[in-house]
C-alpha positions in Angstrom: 135.6 70.7 88.9 136.8 74.3 88.1 134.4 74.5 85.2 131.4 73.6 87.4 132.3 76.4 89.8 132.4 78.9 86.9 129.0 77.8 85.7 127.5 78.2 89.2 129.1 81.7 89.7 127.7 82.7 86.3 124.2 81.4 87.2 124.3 83.2 90.5 125.3 86.5 88.8 122.4 86.2 86.3 120.0 85.5 89.2 121.3 88.5 91.1 120.7 90.9 88.2 117.2 89.7 87.3 115.6 91.1 90.5 117.4 94.4 89.9 116.0 94.6 86.4 112.5 93.7 87.6 112.7 96.2 90.4 113.9 99.0 88.1 111.2 98.1 85.6 108.5 98.2 88.3 109.6 101.5 89.6 109.7 103.0 86.1 106.1 101.9 85.4 105.0 103.1 88.8 106.5 106.6 88.3 105.2 106.9 84.7 101.7 105.9 85.9 101.9 108.2 88.9 102.9 111.2 86.7 100.0 110.4 84.2 97.4 110.0 86.9 98.8 112.9 88.9 98.6 115.3 86.0 95.1 114.2 85.1 94.0 114.5 88.7 95.4 118.0 89.2 93.8 119.1 86.0 90.3 117.7 86.9 90.4 118.9 90.4 91.7 122.5 89.9 91.0 123.6 86.4 87.9 125.8 85.9 85.0 123.8 84.4 84.7 126.0 81.3 88.4 125.3 80.4 88.1 121.6 81.3 85.0 121.1 79.2 87.0 122.4 76.2 89.7 119.8 76.7 87.4 117.0 77.9 83.9 117.1 76.4 82.6 114.5 78.8 83.0 116.7 81.8 79.9 118.6 80.7 77.8 115.4 81.1 78.7 115.0 84.8 78.0 117.2 87.8 81.0 119.4 88.8 81.3 117.7 92.2 81.8 114.3 90.5 84.4 115.6 88.1 86.3 117.1 91.1 85.9 113.8 93.0 87.3 111.8 90.1 90.3 114.2 90.0 90.9 113.8 93.7 90.8 110.0 93.4 93.3 110.1 90.6 95.6 112.3 92.5 95.3 110.2 95.6 96.0 107.1 93.6 99.1 108.7 92.0 100.5 109.6 95.4 99.6 106.1 96.7 101.6 104.5 93.9 104.8 106.2 95.0 104.8 107.6 98.5 104.3 104.4 100.6 107.0 102.5 98.7 109.5 105.4 98.9 109.1 106.1 102.6 108.6 102.4 103.4 105.7 103.1 105.7 102.6 100.9 105.1 103.9 99.7 101.7 100.7 97.6 101.4 99.0 100.8 100.4 100.8 100.8 97.0 98.9 97.8 95.6 95.7 99.1 97.1 96.2 102.4 95.3 96.9 100.5 92.1 93.6 98.6 92.6 91.8 101.8 93.2 93.1 103.2 89.9 92.1 100.1 88.1 88.6 100.6 89.5 88.6 104.3 88.3 89.7 103.2 84.8 87.1 100.4 84.7 84.3 102.8 85.6 85.7 105.3 83.1 85.7 102.7 80.4 82.1 101.7 81.1 81.1 105.4 81.1 82.7 106.2 77.8 81.3 103.0 76.1 77.8 104.0 77.3 78.3 107.3 75.6 79.5 105.7 72.4 83.0 107.2 72.6 
């Protein structure tokens, strides 16, 4: 009987640590994606177009307004990945921000494929 109790306790402790690992992993991925999209968004929305076209050749093929809009969308998505979950106000916005970033990346993929890049 004592052996069964030990096995149950062990099983419960494994189950208790699994959500912690999953939660940590999810936060790590969210933060890394937010940093990457945030940096790209700030660069596209604030950098002068002459400097930006030296780093990203495709920016010359699009109107400046569209490049700035893409940068603002990336920046908003980066904030949306982190802020609602941290402050616990409207956390449903986090997956919506992720879906928005998926849309941005899907459109970017189609654009770059059409240019043969």
